[in-house]
N, C-alpha and C positions, 0 to 999 in steps of 0.2 A: 251389204246383205249378201251379197257375192263371197263378197272377201270372207265374211264369218258362217257362210255355209263351208269353203274352201278351208277353212280351217278344222271343220267339225268332221269333216268326209277326213282332213291328213291324222287330227289327233284318233278318229276312231278304229282305222286303219293300223296306227302304233298301239292300241288300248292304251290309251293314255285317256282320264276323265279328265273331264275339265271344269273350270268352278261354274257354278251356276247351271249346267247342266247336269239331271234326273238321271243316269245311265244305272237301266236295270240289270238286274244279274244277273241273265237267260246265260251268257256264255262263261260265265265263273263257278267254280266249284263252290259249294254250301262253306259257311266257315263251321269250324266243330263246333260248339256252341254260341247260340246265342239270349241271353239271360237280360235279368231285372237293367234299367239302365244303359242299354246297347240303344243306339241308331245309326239310320243306313238304310242305305236302297235292300238292304237280306231282311231286313226288322220286317220293312215297310211289304215285301214279299210275303212275308211271313202272315205281318199281319192280312193282307189281303185273304189273303187263302186259309187263315183260320175264320174267314169271317163269312167266305164262301161253304165254307166247309160243317159252318151253323154255331159257330162261338161268337164270343164274347169280345173282341179283342180294343184295342188304343181305336183310332181311325187318321194315325199318322207313321211317322217312320224311330217311333219310339218304341221302347220296351218297358212301358210301362205299369202300373197296377191292374188292369184292366188287360193285359197282354201276356201279363205275368198268371192271372185266374185263369185268362183263356187256357194258356198250355195249360195249367192244373187240370180242368176241366177234360182238355183233349186228353192227357198221362189218366185221372181216373179212369175216365171210358172205357180206355184201350188197355186196363189194369197193367201201367207202368208205377217207375216210384213218385212220389209228385216231386222232384226234385225244382220245383217252376222254371228248368229251362229246358230250352227244345234243342235237341242234337242234334249233329247231320243225318242217322240213320233216319229220324220221323219224318224226313220230306215225301218218301212213299208211305207214310197211310195214314196223310190228312186226303190222299185220294182215294182209301176207302172210303161205300157208301156207311153211312151209321145209321143201325136197326132201328126198330123195333119190331114188338109180337101183332099178328094183325088185331085190329077193337073193331068191335061197331062202333064208337066213335072216332068219327074223323079227325075230332077236335076232341084235343084233353090235354092232359099232365098226366107227366109220369116220373115218380124219383123212385130211385133204384139203391136203395140203403146202405146196400153193398156196395155198390162204388162209391156212393157219396154225390151222386151225381142227378141233375134235372131235365130234362125232356118237353121241350114242348111240342106239341103237335097241329100241325093248322091240316085240315081236309089231310089226311089220313097222310101228311108228308113232315119229318120231323126238322124241325124253322131253326127251332135254341138246342142247345146242349149247354148244361149252367152248374160250376160246384156248388156244393153243399154243404153244408157242417147241420147233420140231425142226434138222437137222442145222443150221450154219453151213456148211459147204463148205469151211470152212478145214485146213489141219494142226494134228497134235496130236501128241506121243509115245506111241506103246504102252509099254504095258507090257515089251512086248521090247525098247526101246530103240530101235523102229523109227519115220518117221516117218508120222502115216496121215491119211487124209482126213477129214474130218467127214462122211460121212451116213447118212442114214435108212432102212433097207432096205422097199423097194414092193411091192408086192403081198399075199398073203391069208395069212394066217397065222391060228395060234389062242395063243391066252394057257396057256401052257406052266407057268409056274413062279410065284409069288410071294412076297417077303418083309416080314415086318407091322413098321410100325416105321419109324424107318431103316435103311440099309444101304449103309456106309462102303466104296467104290470110292479109288484112285488116281483116281481121272476127280475124285472127288469127292462130294457126299452124297447119296441116294434116298429121298424119303421114300413108303415100299409102294408099292414097285415092282411091275409084275405085266408078265414078262415074256415076249414072245412068237417073239424069236426071240434067240435064245443069250443076250451079256447085251444086247441091246435089249429095253428096255423103256417103260411109260408109266411116268410118277415123277412126285410132289409132289416142288414145288424151290419155295429160298423167291425166285429171280432166273426169271421166267418175259416177259420180254420182247415185244416188238410186232414180233420179227424172230425171222430163225433164229439159236441163242445154241446149242444140243448141242454135244456131240463126235458123238452119232447117235440117243440116247435123244427120248421126245416128252418132253416138259414141262407139266406142272398147277401151275397154286396149286393151296398147298397143303388151301382149303378146296375146294375141285373135287374136290380125289385123294379127303377123303375124304369124300365123296357120292359123288363113281364106284368105290368100292372096294364100296361096298354096295352094289352094281348090275349087279357081273359077278361073273362065276367063271372060273375056269381050264375050260379046252378051249370057250370062248367066239372067235370066230371076230371079227378086226380084221380090215380093207382099209384101206391105206394106198397113195395115193399123190396125184397130182396136180404133185410135183417133177421128175424124169424120167421120166415115163407122163402118158399124159394120163385125166385125171378122166372117169370114166362114163358115159355119157350114152342116152338121155334119161332126164331128172329125173319118175320119178309118182309117188314117195310121198310125199305131203302131211303134216305136222302137224297134225293134227287138232285145229282150237279148237271151245269150242261151240259147238249150233247154236241158234238162239230155236225153237222151237217154237210 
């Protein structure tokens, strides 16, 4: 044991990595960019900070699909190009609190269609920030046979009903849908691109929907805005970060 500790100390003085020992990147400059498929200590640090800030990345030292979509949500929230790569200039933005307008409902969901982001608010605090894909604005053929324009309803609603697991409709498959107005729902999907692409529903990745369904109930308020209606201001409620005492 004494010999091993001595080796660790000597290697640490030299700044040399030791096989099997996880060395945090606290004394190093971050790489220019981290992207899908990357691994290592900096990716682990990114995942930790994304999760702390309210996003939903992978839970290890890999830059997988979850981390890529968490970075998409981060970039959408900050109105950055949605490249899916996390550059060195973005680290400081992780320190900025995520804020929403003051509302009477301390527990709610908000969807900003302009940013294509869903916010989950718990006890007045932003808990989750997730990427979505809403209505494309294009036309599609309704079940009645008529042509209909794809639009996501905006306003204040409540979750009215839900379907557990998959629901098959004439427009496609919905995973764990929570309906907030008629046939419009937030639901999981295997296709959540970085642009509006749905027939009107609000798509989440399936892993994000698996998380969201554990945190919402029927009757919960959902605000949808930002496409035909202006997003509310002023932004006053911040996502809390740990405070050093």
